C-alpha positions as CSV (number, residue, x, y, z in Angstrom):
1,M,15.7,-23.5,16.4
2,E,13.0,-21.9,14.3
3,H,13.7,-18.6,12.5
4,P,10.6,-17.3,10.8
5,I,11.2,-14.8,8.1
6,L,8.7,-12.1,6.9
7,K,9.1,-10.2,3.7
8,A,12.0,-12.3,2.3
9,R,10.6,-11.3,-1.1
10,D,8.3,-8.4,-2.0
11,T,5.8,-11.0,-3.3
12,D,5.6,-12.4,0.2
13,F,3.6,-9.4,1.3
14,V,0.5,-8.4,-0.7
15,V,-1.6,-5.5,0.4
16,Q,-5.0,-4.6,-1.1
17,E,-6.6,-1.4,-0.1
18,S,-10.3,-1.5,0.9
19,M,-12.4,1.5,0.3
20,V,-16.1,2.3,-0.4
21,L,-15.7,4.7,-3.3
22,P,-18.9,6.0,-4.9
23,V,-18.2,5.7,-8.7
24,R,-20.1,6.5,-11.8
25,D,-19.6,6.1,-15.5
26,D,-19.7,9.8,-16.3
27,E,-16.4,10.8,-17.9
28,D,-17.3,14.4,-17.4
29,A,-17.1,14.0,-13.6
30,P,-14.3,16.1,-11.9
31,F,-12.3,13.1,-10.9
32,Q,-11.2,9.9,-12.5
33,Y,-10.5,6.9,-10.2
34,L,-7.8,4.5,-11.0
35,R,-6.5,1.3,-9.4
36,L,-2.7,1.2,-9.0
37,R,-0.9,-2.1,-8.6
38,K,2.8,-1.5,-7.7
39,R,5.9,-3.4,-6.7
40,G,9.1,-1.8,-5.6
41,Y,7.9,1.8,-5.6
42,T,6.7,4.1,-2.8
43,T,3.4,5.8,-3.2
44,F,5.2,9.1,-3.6
45,E,7.5,7.7,-6.4
46,A,4.4,6.2,-8.1
47,V,2.6,9.5,-8.1
48,E,5.6,11.4,-9.5
49,R,6.1,8.8,-12.3
50,I,2.4,8.8,-13.2
51,A,2.4,12.6,-13.4
52,A,5.6,12.7,-15.5
53,V,4.5,10.0,-18.0
54,C,0.9,11.2,-18.3
55,G,1.7,14.9,-18.3
56,V,-0.4,16.1,-15.3
57,P,0.7,18.0,-12.2
58,A,1.4,15.6,-9.3
59,S,-0.9,17.9,-7.3
60,D,-3.8,16.7,-9.4
61,L,-3.3,13.1,-8.1
62,S,-4.4,12.0,-4.7
63,T,-4.5,8.8,-2.6
64,A,-6.1,7.7,0.6
65,G,-2.9,6.2,2.1
66,L,0.7,5.2,1.6
67,K,1.6,1.7,0.6
68,D,4.8,-0.2,1.3
69,E,7.4,-0.3,-1.5
70,D,8.8,-3.7,-0.4
71,A,5.5,-5.4,-1.3
72,V,3.0,-5.9,-4.0
73,T,0.3,-3.4,-3.3
74,E,-3.0,-2.2,-4.8
75,Q,-4.5,1.1,-4.0
76,H,-6.9,3.7,-5.4
77,L,-5.8,6.9,-7.0
78,A,-7.9,10.0,-7.9
79,C,-6.9,12.3,-10.8
80,R,-8.5,15.7,-11.1
81,G,-9.6,16.0,-14.8
82,G,-8.4,12.4,-15.6
83,L,-5.6,10.7,-17.5
84,S,-5.9,9.9,-21.2
85,Q,-6.2,6.3,-22.2
86,G,-3.0,6.8,-24.2
87,G,-1.2,8.1,-21.2
88,I,-2.4,5.2,-19.1
89,A,-1.3,2.7,-21.8
90,E,2.1,4.4,-22.1
91,F,2.6,4.4,-18.3
92,N,1.7,0.7,-18.2
93,Q,4.0,-0.2,-21.0
94,R,7.0,1.6,-19.4
95,H,6.4,-0.1,-16.1
96,A,5.4,-3.6,-17.1
97,S,8.5,-5.6,-16.5
98,G,11.5,-5.9,-14.2
99,A,11.8,-6.1,-10.5
100,H,9.9,-2.9,-10.0
101,T,6.5,-2.8,-11.8
102,M,3.4,-0.7,-11.8
103,R,0.0,-0.9,-13.6
104,L,-3.0,1.5,-13.7
105,T,-6.5,0.4,-14.5
106,L,-9.6,2.6,-14.8
107,H,-12.0,2.2,-11.8
108,G,-14.6,4.9,-12.6
109,Y,-15.4,8.6,-12.1
110,G,-16.6,10.7,-9.2
111,D,-16.9,14.0,-7.5
112,R,-14.1,14.0,-4.9
113,G,-10.3,13.5,-4.6
114,L,-8.9,11.1,-2.1
115,R,-7.4,11.9,1.3
116,A,-6.4,10.2,4.5
117,G,-9.6,9.1,6.2
118,H,-11.3,7.7,3.1
119,L,-9.6,4.4,3.5
120,E,-11.7,1.6,5.1
121,G,-8.6,-0.6,5.7
122,N,-6.2,-3.0,4.1
123,G,-6.3,-6.7,3.4
124,F,-3.0,-8.6,3.6
125,R,-1.7,-11.9,2.3
126,I,1.6,-12.7,4.1
127,V,4.0,-15.5,3.5
128,V,6.1,-16.6,6.5
129,R,9.2,-18.5,5.5
130,G,11.6,-20.6,7.7
131,L,8.9,-22.3,9.8
132,S,9.8,-25.6,11.3
133,A,8.2,-28.7,9.9
134,G,6.7,-29.4,13.4
135,F,5.0,-26.0,13.4
136,V,3.6,-26.5,9.9
137,R,2.2,-29.9,10.9
138,T,0.6,-28.5,14.0
139,V,-1.1,-25.7,12.0
140,A,-2.2,-28.3,9.4
141,T,-3.9,-30.4,12.1
142,L,-6.2,-27.4,13.0
143,G,-8.0,-27.7,9.7
144,E,-10.6,-25.0,9.3
145,R,-9.8,-23.6,12.7
146,A,-6.4,-22.4,11.3
147,G,-8.4,-19.6,9.9
148,D,-9.0,-18.3,13.4
149,L,-5.2,-17.7,13.9
150,F,-4.1,-14.1,13.9
151,F,-0.9,-12.2,14.4
152,V,-0.2,-8.9,15.9
153,N,0.5,-6.2,13.3
154,Y,3.4,-4.3,14.7
155,Y,3.8,-0.9,13.2
156,D,6.6,-0.4,10.6
157,T,8.2,2.7,9.2
158,Q,5.0,3.6,7.3
159,R,3.5,4.4,10.7
160,F,6.5,6.0,12.5
161,G,8.3,7.5,9.6
162,V,11.8,7.7,8.4
163,R,14.3,10.0,10.0
164,G,14.6,13.2,8.0
165,F,11.1,13.1,6.4
166,R,9.1,16.2,7.4
167,G,5.5,15.0,7.4
168,P,2.7,14.5,9.8
169,P,3.6,12.3,12.8
170,I,1.2,9.5,12.1
171,G,2.8,7.2,14.6
172,S,2.3,9.7,17.4
173,A,-1.4,8.8,17.3
174,V,-0.6,5.3,18.5
175,P,-0.4,5.2,22.3
176,S,3.1,4.9,23.6
177,W,2.4,1.6,25.4
178,R,1.7,0.1,22.0
179,R,5.0,1.3,20.6
180,T,7.0,-0.2,23.4
181,T,5.5,-3.7,22.7
182,G,6.7,-3.6,19.1
183,P,10.2,-4.0,17.7
184,R,12.8,-1.8,19.4
185,S,13.5,0.2,16.3
186,A,9.8,1.2,15.9
187,G,9.9,3.8,18.7
188,S,13.1,5.3,17.4
189,Y,11.9,6.4,14.0
190,G,11.5,10.1,13.1
191,D,8.9,12.5,12.1
192,G,6.4,11.1,9.5
193,P,5.3,8.4,7.1
194,A,7.6,6.6,4.7
């Protein structure tokens, strides 16, 4: 019997945020835009660590969405007033190795912070392990048509939250009939995003 496995390793799930972000080269703009690549950290943890290492209030940092900690993710970050090049270098050096890593790169400058609603979407690269040799051969025979395959994206804790977190109920915006078609545990999560 076949037992497909998703997210056996955090490198099996890669997420890249997609956003149209008007940028310019003017360092005097009110916001600095950065690209954050992280592995093993929640977005909240990343923001707190960036603030601590770079010496800015966490409230000066904003994102357009939350990204999974059990994955390799890339997302945009806005910083009111900007981070120093030395602060970025120090942050990158402190978080460069180990099972949990993060890296900041400069993306540009602009006039606005980020918030939910600015995000265009996410791109995913997913590795599925444990597929039978027969299934792999069948997909291989499809050739270019294999690109037409898709899989339902059942919502995870990032949509339905983790019990005890007091945040906006993002998952409540998903119709209840959609929740009942997903994994049993999805409908039982608490109040907000993870």
